[in-house]
N, C-alpha and C positions, 0 to 999 in steps of 0.2 A: 300558536304559530308566531305571533308578533314577538313574544319574548324570545323564542328560538331565533328569529330573524335578527333581533337586536344583539343577541349573544354571538351570532356567527359573523356579523358584519365586521366588528373590530378584529376578529381573528383573521378573516380573509384580507382585510386591509393591511394588517401587520405583515402577513405573508407576502403581499404584493410589494410592500415597502422594502422588506428584507431582500426579495428577489431583485428589485430595482437597484438597491444599494450594492448588492453583490455584483450585478452586471456592470455598474458604473466603475466599481473598483477594478474589475477585470479589464475594462476598456483603458483605464489609466495605465495598468501594468503592460498592456499591449504596446503602449507608446513609450514605455521606459526602455531606454537604450540597453540592449544586452539581456533584458529579462527573458526568462524561459518562455513566457507566453508570446513574446515577440518572435522568438526563435521557432516556436511552434508554427506561427504564421509563415515565417520565411521558408521553412522546410515542408510546410503543409503536412505536419504530423502532430500526433498527440500521444504523450507517454502517460500511462496510468501507473503511478508509483505505488506498488504494493510494498508495505514495510518489510524489511529484513530479507529482501530478494535482490540486493545489489543496485537499487535504484539511484542512490547518490552517485555512484560511479557512472551510471548511464547518463544522468543529467549533466554532469561535468564533462564527460567525454563527447557527447553529441551536441550539447547546447551551450557549453562553455560556462555553466553555472553550477554552484552547489545547490542543495535542496532547501536552503534557508528561505522561509517564507512561502515555499511552494506547498508543503504539506502532502497529504495523500488523498486528493479528490478521487471519487469514483467516476466511472464513465458517465453516470447520470448528471453529475455536476458539469462536466464538459459539454454534454448534450444541451443542458440548459443555457450555458454561457455562449456556446458557439452557434446554436440553432441547428436544425436538421440538415440543411444543405451543406454547411461547412463541415459539420461533424461527419456526415456520410462521405464527403469528398476526401477528407484528410486521412492519412495512414495512421491507424491507431494500433498501439502495441503495449505490451507489458512483459514483466518477468515474474515467474512463479518459482517456488522452491519446495523441495520435499518437506511436508508438514512436520515430520519428526525433527528434522534438521533445523528448520525455521524456528520451531518453538524453543529448542535448546539454545539457539543463537539469540533469540529475543530475551530469554531468561538471563543468559550470561551478560548481555548488553545492559539490561536494566539493573541487574545486580551491581554492576560497576558504576551506576549513576546515569547511564544513557548519554544523550547528546546535548539536551537543552534543559532549561529550568523546570519544564513540566515533567520531563523524564526524571530529573533529580528529585522532584517532589514526590512523584509516584514511587521511586525507589526508596525514599526515606520513610514514607507513610505505609507502604505495602510490602515491598520486597524485603525489608529488614525483619518482617515478621515470619518470613519463610526461611527455614533453616537449610534445606537442601533442595535440589532439583526434584527429587522423588517426592518430597513434601509438597512442593509446588504443583506437580502434576496430579498427584493422588488426592490432595486435600484442598488446595486453594483454587485450582482451575475448575470452573463450572461453566455451563453454557451461558449463564448470565454474566459472569466475570470475563469470559473470553471475548465478549462483545462490548465490554466496558472500556477497554484500552486498545488503542490503535494497533499495537504490535501483535496482539493476540487474535484479532478479528480474522475469520476465515478468508482466504484469498479470493474465493469465487464471488464474494459479495461485492468486490471492487469492479468486476467486469461482466457480470451476468444480469439479465433481466429477471422478472418474476418467474419465468419458465426455465430458468437456469441456462438460457441461451447465451453463449459468449458473444459480447458486443464489440470486441476488438478484432483487428485483422490478423494479428500475429501474437502468439504467446511464446515468448522465449523462456528458457529454463536456466536457472541458476547453475545447474549441473553441467550445462553446455554453453556457458557464458560467452566465451570468446567467439565461438562459431556463430551463435545467434546474434551477438552484437555486430559481427561483420555483415550478416544478412540484412539487418536493419539499417546499418550505416550506408550500405550500398543502395538500398531502396530509397532512402531519403536524400541521398547525394551528399553525405557528410564524410569526408575522408580524414578521419582523426583516429589516433590510437586509443585503445581502451585504457583508461586511468582507474586504478583500483584505489577506492577510498572507503573509509569507515569500516575497516576490518576490526573485528573484536580483538582488543589488545590482550595479550597474555593468555590467549586461548590455548588450552592444552592441545598437544599434537594428536591425541587419540581421536578416533572417529566419534561422531555424536552417538553412534550405536552403542558405544561403551557406557553411555550415561543412562541407558534404559534397562529396566527389568521387563520381564514378560508382561507383568500387570500394567506397567506404565505404557508399554507399546499398545496394549489393547485399549487402554483408556484414551490415548491420543487418536487411535483409529476410530473410536466411537465419536469423539468430539469433532474431529475434522473429516468425517466420513465423506462429505460432499467434495471437498478438495481432493481427497485421495482418489475417489471414483472419477471425477471430472478430468483431472490432470494425469490420471493413470500412474499414481505413485505407489510404491510399496516400501516397506521398512528397509 
């Protein structure tokens, strides 16, 4: 028992230090003029940014910032940073996207190098080994790999608890972007037009549906089953 205690104490201490440092960093950002965290407080809202669902446009349009340095925190991180009282009081929202469409968008985005140096490194080390989208879906994409890179992580993991209960107040849809954006902007009292940013450049005009074979459709349906069922999507 003593050995176990001595082994656990440093781990628990390191966890407390990490949590404290993260909280202090958050407090500094709240004081930084114009930062998205400051705008969250000003509008009493929290946006959970799910990758490849229009989040950069949302942040810029509603809060006057791009997503640089913001990342993709889950609701759990916001709960930790804000505490129960503020988290439960603030209006929490997100946007989701058809999983088949989102995956094709993420693949195309990373194939072209992504947005930052981490994306570029991933593109160089991983995506260059994938010849086609079909090869990516049928051979590269596995449950382990889809959870290893932020753009492929299932959407439900950002906003649900262990019982798959949605922990935000409003779930907008990429397919209904303008209307849902208007609903959110009215709720938090921000009267700004929707700015479209980070569109995949040189994307072919055909639908994402044209990129899938029946086998690919079925594989994505299996890998992203919870997203599809929870958000009621179909191909």
